SERO-4910 file (N, C-alpha, C, O; in steps of 0.05 Angstrom, whole numbers):
BEGIN
 pado doro    nc1    nc2    nc3   cac1   cac2   cac3    cc1    cc2    cc3    oc1    oc2    oc3
  Met    A   -407   -249   1841   -405   -276   1824   -394   -261   1798   -399   -238   1791
  Lys    A   -375   -282   1786   -370   -275   1758   -388   -279   1742   -404   -297   1747
  Arg    A   -391   -262   1718   -407   -263   1700   -393   -274   1674   -370   -268   1667
  Ile    A   -411   -293   1660   -401   -306   1637   -403   -292   1613   -426   -284   1612
  Ser    A   -393   -285   1594   -391   -267   1572   -412   -279   1548   -420   -302   1549
  Phe    A   -418   -266   1532   -435   -272   1511   -424   -290   1497   -433   -312   1493
  Phe    A   -395   -280   1486   -374   -297   1475   -373   -329   1478   -377   -347   1462
  Ala    A   -364   -328   1508   -353   -352   1525   -387   -370   1522   -388   -394   1518
  Leu    A   -404   -357   1525   -434   -377   1522   -432   -386   1492   -438   -410   1488
  Leu    A   -426   -371   1468   -430   -385   1439   -408   -405   1438   -411   -425   1424
  Val    A   -384   -399   1453   -361   -419   1445   -374   -448   1455   -376   -469   1443
  Ala    A   -382   -443   1485   -399   -467   1495   -422   -481   1475   -423   -505   1468
  Phe    A   -437   -464   1469   -467   -472   1454   -450   -489   1432   -453   -513   1427
  Gly    A   -434   -475   1421   -418   -490   1391   -406   -516   1398   -414   -535   1385
  Ala    A   -387   -520   1421   -377   -544   1421   -396   -561   1427   -396   -584   1418
  Ala    A   -419   -551   1446   -440   -580   1454   -455   -584   1431   -465   -607   1430
  Ala    A   -460   -569   1410   -476   -576   1384   -455   -595   1371   -461   -618   1364
  Ala    A   -423   -581   1367   -406   -607   1359   -408   -633   1366   -412   -648   1347
  Leu    A   -406   -644   1392   -411   -654   1406   -434   -674   1402   -430   -698   1400
  Leu    A   -458   -663   1401   -486   -674   1387   -480   -684   1360   -488   -707   1355
  Arg    A   -470   -673   1343   -463   -681   1318   -447   -707   1316   -452   -727   1303
  Ser    A   -427   -701   1331   -410   -725   1330   -417   -757   1342   -404   -778   1340
  Ala    A   -449   -748   1357   -459   -769   1363   -482   -785   1355   -493   -803   1366
  Glu    A   -486   -771   1326   -509   -771   1312   -496   -810   1299   -472   -816   1297
  Pro    A   -514   -826   1295   -504   -846   1283   -505   -840   1253   -523   -828   1241
  Arg    A   -482   -850   1244   -465   -850   1219   -483   -864   1195   -480   -859   1172
  Gly    A   -498   -879   1202   -510   -898   1179   -494   -909   1165   -470   -906   1164
  Ile    A   -510   -927   1151   -492   -946   1133   -486   -940   1104   -504   -936   1088
  Val    A   -465   -940   1099   -453   -932   1074   -443   -957   1050   -423   -971   1049
  Ile    A   -466   -955   1032   -458   -972   1016   -443   -960    987   -443   -937    979
  Cys    A   -433   -980    975   -418   -963    948   -415   -985    921   -405  -1007    923
  His    A   -422   -978    903   -414   -992    871   -390   -976    867   -386   -954    877
  Tyr    A   -371   -993    849   -349   -986    840   -338  -1012    819   -333  -1036    823
  Asn    A   -338   -998    797   -325  -1013    775   -297  -1005    773   -290   -982    767
  Leu    A   -280  -1023    778   -245  -1021    782   -232  -1015    759   -211  -1003    760
  Glu    A   -246  -1026    730   -230  -1022    712   -206  -1041    708   -183  -1035    709
  Asn    A   -220  -1069    701   -195  -1093    697   -174  -1089    719   -152  -1079    715
  Tyr    A   -185  -1097    742   -165  -1107    766   -157  -1130    761   -166  -1149    775
  Val    A   -136  -1133    738   -129  -1158    733   -107  -1165    732    -96  -1142    733
  Gly    A    -85  -1183    731    -62  -1197    737    -41  -1194    707    -48  -1181    688
  Glu    A    -15  -1208    709     -8  -1216    684    -21  -1233    674    -25  -1230    650
  Asp    A    -31  -1253    686    -41  -1276    674    -66  -1278    663    -78  -1299    656
  Gln    A    -74  -1248    661   -101  -1239    646   -104  -1215    630   -119  -1197    635
  Thr    A    -86  -1219    608    -83  -1196    593   -103  -1191    567   -106  -1170    554
  Ala    A   -116  -1218    562   -131  -1219    533   -153  -1219    552   -156  -1235    571
  Leu    A   -173  -1195    542   -206  -1189    550   -217  -1186    530   -214  -1166    516
  Gly    A   -233  -1207    523   -247  -1216    506   -233  -1207    478   -214  -1219    469
  Glu    A   -244  -1186    466   -231  -1172    440   -209  -1151    442   -195  -1143    423
  Arg    A   -208  -1144    469   -184  -1124    469   -163  -1130    492   -170  -1143    512
  Arg    A   -141  -1122    491   -120  -1127    506   -125  -1107    531   -135  -1085    530
  Ala    A   -115  -1119    552   -113  -1101    580    -94  -1104    598    -94  -1123    613
  Arg    A    -76  -1087    598    -55  -1086    612    -62  -1087    644    -82  -1076    652
  Pro    A    -43  -1100    662    -48  -1100    685    -49  -1071    700    -37  -1051    691
  Lys    A    -64  -1071    722    -60  -1039    738    -36  -1037    749    -24  -1054    761
  Ser    A    -30  -1009    744     -4  -1005    756     -1  -1000    790    -21   -993    803
  Glu    A     24  -1004    801     17   -994    825      0   -964    836    -18   -961    853
  Lys    A     13   -947    819     -5   -921    817    -27   -920    816    -38   -902    829
  Glu    A    -44   -936    803    -69   -931    795    -86   -959    820   -110   -961    827
  Ile    A    -68   -970    826    -81   -989    852    -83   -967    874   -104   -966    886
  Ala    A    -63   -951    878    -63   -942    902    -84   -913    901    -91   -898    919
  Ala    A    -90   -913    875   -104   -888    874   -141   -899    879   -160   -886    888
  Leu    A   -138   -928    868   -168   -942    875   -167   -948    908   -190   -950    916
  Ile    A   -153   -951    922   -150   -956    954   -156   -936    959   -177   -932    972
  Arg    A   -139   -913    951   -145   -881    969   -176   -870    964   -187   -854    979
  Ile    A   -188   -880    943   -212   -865    936   -234   -886    957   -252   -877    972
  Ile    A   -229   -908    954   -246   -928    974   -243   -923   1000   -262   -931   1014
  Lys    A   -227   -913   1010   -221   -903   1038   -234   -876   1045   -247   -870   1065
  Glu    A   -228   -859   1020   -242   -835   1030   -271   -843   1033   -281   -840   1055
  Ile    A   -285   -852   1012   -314   -859   1017   -319   -873   1048   -336   -865   1064
  Asn    A   -301   -898   1054   -304   -909   1075   -332   -925   1077   -348   -921   1095
  Pro    A   -337   -942   1058   -360   -952   1057   -365   -977   1073   -346   -992   1076
  Asp    A   -383   -981   1082   -393  -1008   1102   -396  -1031   1084   -386  -1052   1093
  Ile    A   -405  -1034   1063   -410  -1052   1044   -393  -1043   1012   -401  -1023   1000
  Leu    A   -377  -1054   1003   -371  -1046    983   -380  -1067    957   -380  -1091    962
  Gly    A   -388  -1060    932   -390  -1076    913   -377  -1067    896   -374  -1042    893
  Val    A   -365  -1090    880   -343  -1083    862   -350  -1101    833   -362  -1122    832
  Cys    A   -340  -1087    813   -338  -1102    788   -311  -1104    771   -293  -1088    777
  Glu    A   -308  -1121    752   -281  -1121    739   -263  -1129    747   -241  -1122    738
  Met    A   -266  -1145    768   -250  -1162    786   -240  -1178    778   -254  -1195    768
  Gly    A   -209  -1183    778   -197  -1204    763   -198  -1230    779   -215  -1234    796
  Ser    A   -180  -1246    773   -179  -1282    774   -182  -1273    808   -182  -1251    818
  Arg    A   -186  -1305    824   -185  -1304    854   -165  -1297    865   -169  -1291    888
  Glu    A   -139  -1295    858   -115  -1290    858   -119  -1262    866   -121  -1255    890
  Arg    A   -121  -1247    843   -129  -1220    840   -148  -1204    872   -146  -1182    883
  Phe    A   -162  -1224    874   -192  -1214    894   -176  -1223    916   -185  -1212    936
  Val    A   -157  -1239    922   -143  -1244    950   -119  -1218    953   -112  -1215    976
  Asp    A   -110  -1205    938    -88  -1189    931   -106  -1161    938    -96  -1145    954
  Phe    A   -130  -1157    925   -148  -1127    931   -160  -1130    962   -161  -1110    975
  Ala    A   -169  -1155    972   -178  -1154    998   -157  -1155   1021   -166  -1154   1044
  Ala    A   -123  -1157   1015   -102  -1151   1025   -102  -1125   1029    -97  -1113   1051
  Arg    A   -107  -1114   1007    -93  -1080   1006   -118  -1067   1022   -115  -1049   1038
  Leu    A   -141  -1080   1015   -169  -1063   1034   -157  -1064   1062   -149  -1043   1073
  Lys    A   -155  -1087   1073   -141  -1092   1103   -117  -1074   1101   -118  -1055   1117
  Gly    A   -104  -1076   1091    -82  -1054   1099    -83  -1032   1101    -67  -1019   1115
  Ala    A   -106  -1020   1083   -120   -991   1083   -133   -988   1116   -138   -964   1120
  Gly    A   -138  -1002   1134   -152  -1002   1147   -180  -1006   1152   -190  -1004   1174
  Leu    A   -192  -1013   1131   -223  -1010   1124   -233  -1027   1137   -257  -1023   1139
  Gly    A   -222  -1053   1153   -236  -1072   1165   -259  -1089   1151   -277  -1094   1168
  Tyr    A   -264  -1098   1133   -278  -1114   1121   -277  -1144   1133   -255  -1154   1139
  Ile    A   -304  -1161   1139   -301  -1182   1163   -307  -1205   1142   -299  -1227   1147
  Asp    A   -323  -1200   1116   -335  -1221   1103   -338  -1211   1074   -339  -1186   1071
  Ser    A   -340  -1228   1055   -337  -1224   1026   -350  -1241   1008   -357  -1262   1020
  Glu    A   -354  -1242    986   -367  -1256    964   -357  -1251    938   -357  -1228    930
  Tyr    A   -349  -1269    924   -333  -1267    901   -353  -1287    882   -362  -1306    894
  Val    A   -363  -1285    851   -374  -1300    832   -359  -1301    810   -348  -1282    800
  Asp    A   -359  -1332    799   -341  -1334    780   -357  -1344    762   -365  -1366    758
  Gly    A   -361  -1320    751   -389  -1335    720   -369  -1344    696   -347  -1354    695
  Pro    A   -388  -1336    679   -377  -1350    654   -355  -1334    641   -337  -1345    629
  Asp    A   -356  -1307    644   -333  -1289    635   -303  -1296    654   -299  -1293    678
  Arg    A   -287  -1305    635   -265  -1317    658   -244  -1298    665   -224  -1305    676
  Asp    A   -250  -1267    657   -230  -1249    655   -248  -1231    681   -239  -1229    704
  Arg    A   -262  -1225    676   -277  -1200    700   -304  -1212    711   -323  -1223    701
  His    A   -295  -1206    738   -317  -1215    758   -337  -1199    774   -335  -1175    770
  Leu    A   -352  -1206    787   -363  -1186    813   -354  -1200    839   -348  -1223    842
  Ala    A   -353  -1172    860   -340  -1183    886   -356  -1166    903   -370  -1147    895
  Leu    A   -353  -1176    931   -365  -1154    955   -349  -1158    976   -336  -1178    981
  Phe    A   -350  -1131    994   -341  -1137   1016   -356  -1121   1039   -367  -1099   1036
  Ser    A   -355  -1133   1059   -371  -1122   1083   -366  -1119   1109   -354  -1138   1117
  Arg    A   -371  -1105   1122   -367  -1103   1156   -383  -1114   1173   -382  -1108   1197
  Phe    A   -400  -1133   1163   -422  -1141   1171   -426  -1169   1167   -424  -1172   1143
  Pro    A   -431  -1193   1179   -429  -1220   1163   -454  -1221   1144   -476  -1211   1145
  Ile    A   -441  -1237   1129   -462  -1247   1099   -474  -1273   1119   -463  -1290   1132
  Val    A   -505  -1267   1113   -523  -1289   1126   -528  -1314   1105   -530  -1339   1109
  Gly    A   -528  -1299   1081   -542  -1317   1064   -531  -1308   1033   -531  -1285   1022
  Arg    A   -522  -1334   1023   -509  -1330    993   -522  -1343    970   -522  -1367    967
  Gln    A   -531  -1328    956   -553  -1338    940   -540  -1323    910   -553  -1310    893
  Ser    A   -512  -1329    910   -505  -1307    877   -509  -1334    859   -508  -1358    865
  Leu    A   -517  -1318    832   -525  -1340    816   -499  -1341    789   -493  -1320    777
  Val    A   -488  -1364    785   -469  -1366    770   -475  -1368    737   -470  -1355    717
  Asp    A   -488  -1391    742   -504  -1398    719   -530  -1398    703   -545  -1417    699
  Val    A   -533  -1372    696   -564  -1356    688   -566  -1365    650   -555  -1349    635
  Pro    A   -577  -1383    639   -581  -1382    618   -601  -1371    608   -620  -1365    623
  Phe    A   -602  -1364    574   -624  -1350    561   -618  -1359    532   -602  -1377    530
  Ser    A   -628  -1351    515   -621  -1359    486   -629  -1338    468   -649  -1325    474
  Ile    A   -615  -1332    447   -619  -1306    427   -622  -1322    395   -605  -1333    382
  Gly    A   -648  -1318    390   -658  -1339    366   -648  -1367    364   -635  -1376    346
  Gly    A   -656  -1383    387   -647  -1407    392   -622  -1421    397   -618  -1445    400
  Ile    A   -606  -1398    398   -574  -1403    410   -564  -1399    443   -561  -1376    451
  Pro    A   -561  -1413    453   -557  -1416    482   -539  -1393    494   -515  -1396    488
  Glu    A   -543  -1380    505   -526  -1367    523   -529  -1364    547   -548  -1373    560
  Lys    A   -510  -1350    557   -505  -1341    594   -501  -1321    596   -487  -1311    579
  Val    A   -515  -1303    621   -505  -1281    634   -476  -1280    639   -467  -1298    653
  Arg    A   -460  -1262    631   -433  -1272    628   -418  -1265    658   -404  -1280    671
  Arg    A   -427  -1240    665   -413  -1242    697   -434  -1260    719   -426  -1261    742
  Gly    A   -453  -1271    714   -474  -1280    729   -486  -1253    749   -482  -1230    742
  Phe    A   -501  -1260    774   -508  -1241    796   -496  -1252    815   -497  -1275    821
  Leu    A   -484  -1231    826   -478  -1225    861   -502  -1221    883   -514  -1199    884
  Asp    A   -509  -1242    899   -534  -1238    920   -526  -1251    935   -518  -1274    934
  Val    A   -531  -1229    959   -520  -1237    987   -542  -1229   1007   -557  -1210   1002
  Thr    A   -543  -1240   1023   -564  -1225   1050   -540  -1219   1075   -525  -1236   1084
  Ile    A   -538  -1191   1083   -524  -1185   1102   -540  -1173   1126   -558  -1157   1125
  Gln    A   -531  -1181   1144   -539  -1178   1181   -532  -1148   1191   -509  -1145   1199
  Val    A   -539  -1139   1190   -531  -1107   1193   -538  -1098   1222   -528  -1077   1231
  Asn    A   -553  -1110   1236   -556  -1115   1264   -576  -1131   1276   -585  -1147   1259
  Gly    A   -586  -1134   1298   -601  -1146   1313   -621  -1162   1291   -618  -1185   1284
  Thr    A   -639  -1148   1283   -660  -1153   1264   -665  -1143   1246   -688  -1143   1236
  Tyr    A   -635  -1126   1231   -636  -1112   1209   -620  -1124   1191   -597  -1131   1198
  Gln    A   -631  -1130   1159   -618  -1146   1144   -621  -1132   1112   -640  -1122   1101
  Leu    A   -600  -1134   1105   -603  -1120   1072   -599  -1146   1056   -585  -1164   1064
  Arg    A   -614  -1146   1030   -604  -1163   1009   -596  -1149    983   -612  -1137    969
  Met    A   -573  -1152    978   -555  -1140    963   -551  -1152    935   -536  -1171    935
  Ile    A   -561  -1144    911   -561  -1158    890   -536  -1144    870   -538  -1119    872
  Gly    A   -522  -1149    858   -503  -1137    843   -496  -1151    814   -489  -1174    811
  Ala    A   -499  -1133    795   -493  -1138    767   -478  -1123    751   -475  -1099    755
  His    A   -467  -1138    731   -450  -1117    708   -459  -1133    684   -457  -1157    680
  Leu    A   -469  -1117    669   -483  -1120    641   -470  -1121    621   -453  -1104    624
  Lys    A   -468  -1132    598   -451  -1134    574   -442  -1113    569   -460  -1096    570
  Ser    A   -418  -1104    564   -415  -1081    558   -416  -1068    531   -432  -1080    516
  Lys    A   -403  -1046    520   -411  -1032    493   -385  -1043    474   -383  -1033    451
  Leu    A   -369  -1060    481   -349  -1075    457   -362  -1085    443   -384  -1094    450
  Leu    A   -353  -1085    413   -361  -1100    396   -358  -1126    397   -335  -1135    402
  Ala    A   -380  -1143    393   -381  -1174    394   -399  -1185    372   -417  -1174    361
  Ala    A   -390  -1212    368   -398  -1228    345   -435  -1227    338   -444  -1229    315
  Glu    A   -449  -1223    358   -478  -1214    370   -476  -1189    370   -455  -1176    372
  Asp    A   -500  -1179    366   -513  -1151    377   -509  -1142    404   -526  -1151    418
  Glu    A   -493  -1128    417   -477  -1127    447   -501  -1115    460   -504  -1118    485
  Ala    A   -523  -1097    441   -549  -1082    460   -570  -1108    462   -586  -1110    481
  Ile    A   -567  -1126    442   -593  -1155    443   -585  -1169    469   -601  -1175    486
  Ile    A   -557  -1174    471   -542  -1194    495   -555  -1173    521   -571  -1181    538
  Arg    A   -545  -1147    520   -557  -1135    539   -584  -1130    553   -588  -1123    576
  Arg    A   -599  -1136    535   -624  -1128    540   -634  -1161    553   -654  -1163    566
  His    A   -621  -1179    549   -635  -1207    559   -621  -1206    583   -634  -1211    604
  Glu    A   -593  -1200    584   -584  -1199    616   -601  -1182    637   -602  -1185    661
  Ala    A   -614  -1162    622   -631  -1144    638   -655  -1156    647   -665  -1151    669
  His    A   -667  -1176    627   -690  -1183    628   -685  -1207    652   -702  -1213    668
  Glu    A   -666  -1216    651   -661  -1240    670   -655  -1235    702   -663  -1249    721
  Leu    A   -640  -1209    702   -635  -1196    723   -667  -1188    738   -673  -1192    762
  Arg    A   -684  -1178    720   -709  -1169    728   -724  -1194    737   -742  -1189    753
  Lys    A   -720  -1222    730   -736  -1246    735   -722  -1248    763   -736  -1252    783
  His    A   -689  -1244    765   -688  -1252    796   -701  -1232    819   -710  -1239    840
  Leu    A   -699  -1210    811   -715  -1190    824   -740  -1197    835   -745  -1197    859
  Asp    A   -755  -1204    817   -787  -1209    822   -782  -1232    835   -797  -1230    854
  Glu    A   -767  -1258    837   -767  -1283    848   -762  -1276    882   -774  -1286    901
  Val    A   -739  -1253    882   -732  -1244    911   -762  -1229    925   -774  -1234    946
  Leu    A   -767  -1215    908   -797  -1196    923   -820  -1213    925   -835  -1209    944
  Arg    A   -827  -1237    906   -840  -1254    914   -847  -1274    940   -868  -1281    952
  Ala    A   -818  -1278    942   -811  -1298    960   -817  -1286    990   -827  -1298   1009
  Ser    A   -807  -1254    990   -793  -1237   1011   -807  -1212   1007   -793  -1193   1005
  Pro    A   -834  -1207   1006   -850  -1183   1001   -832  -1161   1025   -830  -1138   1017
  Asp    A   -822  -1166   1048   -817  -1142   1067   -784  -1139   1063   -772  -1125   1080
  Val    A   -771  -1152   1040   -745  -1152   1051   -730  -1120   1038   -737  -1109   1017
  Asn    A   -716  -1113   1050   -692  -1088   1044   -680  -1100   1027   -665  -1118   1032
  Leu    A   -687  -1087    992   -676  -1101    971   -654  -1083    960   -663  -1060    960
  Val    A   -630  -1084    952   -619  -1061    935   -603  -1076    916   -589  -1095    922
  Cys    A   -607  -1063    889   -598  -1076    864   -577  -1053    847   -584  -1034    833
  Tyr    A   -543  -1062    856   -529  -1037    839   -510  -1052    815   -506  -1075    810
  Gly    A   -502  -1029    805   -483  -1045    785   -474  -1030    759   -486  -1009    754
  Asp    A   -459  -1037    746   -455  -1025    722   -470  -1044    698   -465  -1066    690
  Phe    A   -494  -1020    690   -515  -1034    673   -511  -1032    645   -524  -1045    629
  Asn    A   -491  -1015    640   -475  -1005    613   -499   -992    599   -497   -994    574
  Asp    A   -514   -983    605   -545   -968    596   -546   -952    604   -536   -950    626
  Leu    A   -562   -925    589   -570   -904    601   -603   -908    611   -618   -924    602
  Lys    A   -608   -890    630   -630   -888    648   -662   -887    633   -682   -892    645
  Asn    A   -661   -881    603   -680   -880    585   -681   -905    566   -701   -907    551
  Thr    A   -659   -927    566   -665   -946    554   -684   -974    563   -687   -977    587
  Pro    A   -695   -991    546   -712  -1007    544   -704  -1024    574   -719  -1030    593
  Gly    A   -675  -1031    571   -666  -1052    588   -661  -1039    620   -658  -1055    639
  Phe    A   -660  -1016    623   -657   -997    649   -686  -1002    662   -689  -1010    686
  Arg    A   -708   -997    646   -735   -997    646   -745  -1019    658   -761  -1019    676
  Glu    A   -735  -1041    646   -738  -1067    652   -731  -1072    676   -748  -1080    692
  Ile    A   -705  -1068    684   -699  -1074    714   -710  -1057    736   -715  -1068    758
  Ser    A   -713  -1034    731   -728  -1018    752   -752  -1023    755   -762  -1017    777
  Gly    A   -771  -1038    730   -797  -1038    736   -818  -1019    734   -809   -997    729
  Glu    A   -842  -1019    737   -864  -1001    738   -870   -983    763   -877   -991    785
  Arg    A   -866   -964    757   -862   -943    778   -890   -935    789   -908   -922    778
  Gly    A   -891   -947    816   -912   -951    841   -918   -980    838   -940   -986    848
  Ser    A   -907   -996    829   -922  -1025    829   -900  -1034    859   -882  -1020    869
  Pro    A   -911  -1061    868   -898  -1067    891   -864  -1079    887   -847  -1087    904
  Gly    A   -864  -1074    857   -837  -1090    856   -819  -1069    846   -797  -1076    838
  Tyr    A   -825  -1048    847   -810  -1021    829   -782  -1019    847   -780  -1022    871
  Met    A   -766  -1013    833   -735  -1014    841   -726   -974    840   -715   -964    821
  Ala    A   -731   -966    851   -720   -933    848   -692   -926    849   -675   -935    865
  Asp    A   -688   -907    828   -663   -904    824   -658   -875    849   -674   -856    854
  Leu    A   -638   -878    857   -626   -861    877   -620   -828    866   -616   -808    879
  Trp    A   -620   -832    838   -614   -807    824   -593   -789    835   -596   -765    839
  Ala    A   -565   -809    840   -539   -793    860   -531   -770    835   -537   -771    812
  Ser    A   -515   -750    851   -504   -736    833   -479   -728    855   -480   -730    880
  Asp    A   -455   -717    835   -437   -708    865   -443   -674    869   -463   -662    859
  Ala    A   -421   -663    885   -422   -640    898   -427   -618    878   -435   -596    887
  Glu    A   -422   -622    851   -426   -599    836   -446   -600    816   -448   -588    795
  Gly    A   -463   -620    828   -484   -631    817   -485   -651    787   -507   -656    776
  Asp    A   -461   -661    777   -458   -671    757   -459   -707    765   -448   -718    784
  Arg    A   -476   -719    744   -482   -747    751   -471   -771    732   -476   -794    736
  Trp    A   -458   -764    715   -436   -778    702   -423   -800    721   -417   -793    744
  Thr    A   -419   -830    710   -401   -845    726   -381   -855    704   -360   -864    713
  His    A   -382   -855    680   -359   -862    663   -351   -849    646   -368   -837    634
  Phe    A   -323   -844    636   -313   -830    615   -309   -864    594   -298   -885    601
  Trp    A   -321   -858    570   -315   -878    544   -297   -864    532   -303   -843    521
  Arg    A   -270   -872    533   -246   -852    514   -250   -853    491   -251   -832    478
  Ser    A   -252   -875    481   -253   -875    456   -280   -861    440   -281   -856    416
  Ala    A   -290   -859    450   -323   -842    441   -322   -813    451   -341   -797    445
  Asp    A   -300   -804    468   -301   -780    488   -325   -776    498   -335   -754    491
  Leu    A   -344   -794    517   -374   -796    523   -370   -795    550   -349   -805    558
  Tyr    A   -385   -785    567   -386   -780    594   -422   -789    600   -443   -777    593
  Ser    A   -416   -813    613   -446   -823    617   -455   -834    639   -436   -846    649
  Arg    A   -481   -836    656   -485   -854    675   -494   -880    668   -512   -884    652
  Ile    A   -479   -898    681   -490   -926    672   -484   -937    703   -496   -958    707
  Asp    A   -473   -931    720   -468   -944    747   -493   -936    763   -497   -912    763
  Phe    A   -509   -948    775   -535   -947    789   -533   -957    817   -519   -976    823
  Ile    A   -546   -942    831   -562   -960    857   -590   -956    860   -603   -937    869
  Leu    A   -598   -978    850   -635   -981    858   -643   -995    887   -629  -1011    899
  Val    A   -668   -984    895   -676  -1002    925   -711   -998    920   -725   -980    910
  Asn    A   -714  -1020    929   -740  -1026    934   -760  -1009    950   -751   -987    957
  Asn    A   -781  -1014    957   -795   -991    976   -794   -993   1001   -800   -973   1014
  Gly    A   -784  -1020   1017   -769  -1016   1038   -747  -1014   1048   -741  -1019   1071
  Ala    A   -731  -1005   1029   -698  -1000   1034   -710   -972   1022   -710   -959   1042
  Leu    A   -717   -962   1008   -725   -929   1001   -731   -917   1026   -712   -902   1032
  Arg    A   -749   -917   1043   -753   -906   1065   -729   -901   1083   -732   -884   1101
  Glu    A   -706   -912   1082   -684   -908   1098   -662   -907   1088   -643   -917   1100
  Val    A   -660   -891   1060   -642   -875   1053   -641   -849   1060   -662   -835   1064
  Val    A   -614   -838   1064   -614   -812   1075   -603   -801   1046   -580   -803   1038
  Arg    A   -624   -790   1031   -610   -773   1009   -594   -755    996   -585   -754    973
  Glu    A   -590   -735   1021   -568   -717   1018   -541   -732   1025   -520   -719   1027
  Lys    A   -542   -756   1030   -516   -770   1029   -509   -790   1010   -489   -804   1012
  Ser    A   -523   -793    993   -528   -812    967   -519   -801    949   -534   -785    937
  Thr    A   -487   -804    937   -480   -789    915   -460   -805    898   -454   -828    903
  Val    A   -451   -789    878   -428   -793    864   -402   -784    870   -398   -759    868
  Tyr    A   -380   -800    877   -357   -795    886   -343   -777    867   -344   -784    843
  Arg    A   -329   -753    874   -315   -731    859   -291   -724    869   -291   -716    893
  Ser    A   -268   -726    856   -246   -715    861   -226   -707    838   -237   -707    816
  Ser    A   -203   -702    838   -190   -690    821   -171   -713    805   -153   -708    788
  Tyr    A   -178   -742    814   -155   -755    809   -164   -782    806   -151   -802    807
  Trp    A   -198   -779    800   -214   -803    796   -204   -815    776   -202   -838    783
  Asn    A   -195   -813    753   -193   -823    729   -159   -837    729   -149   -847    708
  Glu    A   -146   -836    752   -120   -850    763   -122   -874    767   -104   -889    763
  Ala    A   -150   -883    776   -156   -907    787   -174   -927    767   -170   -951    765
  Ser    A   -192   -913    755   -217   -928    739   -231   -902    717   -231   -877    720
  Asp    A   -239   -915    697   -255   -904    682   -277   -898    687   -289   -883    672
  His    A   -290   -910    713   -309   -902    723   -312   -890    752   -293   -898    766
  Arg    A   -325   -878    762   -331   -862    784   -351   -876    807   -374   -880    803
  Pro    A   -340   -883    829   -357   -899    848   -384   -882    857   -384   -858    860
  Val    A   -408   -899    860   -428   -886    864   -438   -896    899   -430   -918    907
  Tyr    A   -447   -885    910   -447   -895    939   -482   -882    957   -494   -863    948
  Ala    A   -489   -896    979   -515   -886    986   -509   -891   1015   -495   -908   1023
  Thr    A   -524   -871   1031   -518   -876   1063   -546   -887   1067   -562   -877   1051
  Phe    A   -556   -905   1082   -578   -918   1102   -579   -913   1127   -559   -909   1142
  Met    A   -606   -913   1135   -608   -908   1168   -625   -931   1179   -645   -928   1193
  Pro    A   -615   -951   1171   -637   -979   1185   -647   -973   1210   -635   -962   1228
  Val    A   -673   -981   1211   -691   -980   1232   -693  -1003   1244   -712  -1016   1235
  Glu    A   -678  -1018   1268   -688  -1043   1277   -717  -1054   1276   -732  -1038   1288
  Arg    A   -732  -1075   1264   -751  -1081   1261   -758  -1106   1285   -745  -1126   1289
  Arg    A   -783  -1098   1300   -793  -1116   1322   -806  -1132   1311   -817  -1150   1324
***
C-alpha cells in the first residue's frame, strides 16, 4: 500500500483549514465616512468658506477606499445636493458594490447632507430633518438633521442606524462649541426616545461629532456608563494602533472625531478585532477624514 508522506498530510491539512476559514461567515460590515465636500459646480459656497468640487482623481480615491473596505452598510456625511447623491450612488454601483437601498437627509444646511447605502432593505425611515432648539431664546436647528433608518439584515434581525454630523469647528457668528453641544443634546434625546420605545433594539449611532472623546458633548451622546441607555464607543484603531480619523490642515492637527457607538444589544455582536480605522498611504487623496468601520456577527432572534 502506498504510504502518504508527512509533507503531503500537512498540505492536505492546510488546504482543509483554508476551506473552513473561507466558509466562515463574513459578518456585517458597517462603515462611517466623511467624504469632505462631495459637492458639484453649483455648490461652491459652503458657509463661511469656499469649497471646490472634488476632482475625478479624488473621487476615484474615495471609491477605491470604499471598495477595499467593502461595507454592507455605508453611512456618509458631507454629501452634496441630490444630484451629487445620485452621482455617488451610480459610482458605487459602477464599482460593483451592490447596494440595493439608500437614504438621503435634506437638512437645513443647504450644502452638506447625510446619506446611507445598504445591501439590505430599509424597512423603516425615521430620519429627522427639522430638529429645533434655542440658544439664549434665539431659535436654531440641527444643521444636518439626523439620519435614522431600520435595516432588515435577515429574517429576524434588524439594525437601527442613526447617523449625525454635528456643527463643525469653522468660525460662526455664534460660538460653534455651544451650537455643537446643543446638537449633541438633541441627538441624545433622540437616542433615548428610540431606546424607551424599543428597549431590545440593536442600535448603532455613528458620525462625525466634531468633538473629542473627553468633551461634554461626546459624554452626553454616549450616556452614563453602565446605564441601560449607554452607547459604547468601539475604540477603533488602525493596523498600527493609531486612532485618529481627521487631519485639520489649517491647525496641523490629527484627532479622533469620527465614531461608531453601539448599545448593549448590538455590542455583544461586534467582532472587536474587525472593528477598525481604515489605513492606507493615499487616504488624503480622497478626504481629510479616514473611514471607521465595524463588523457585526448578528444572531437571528427567535
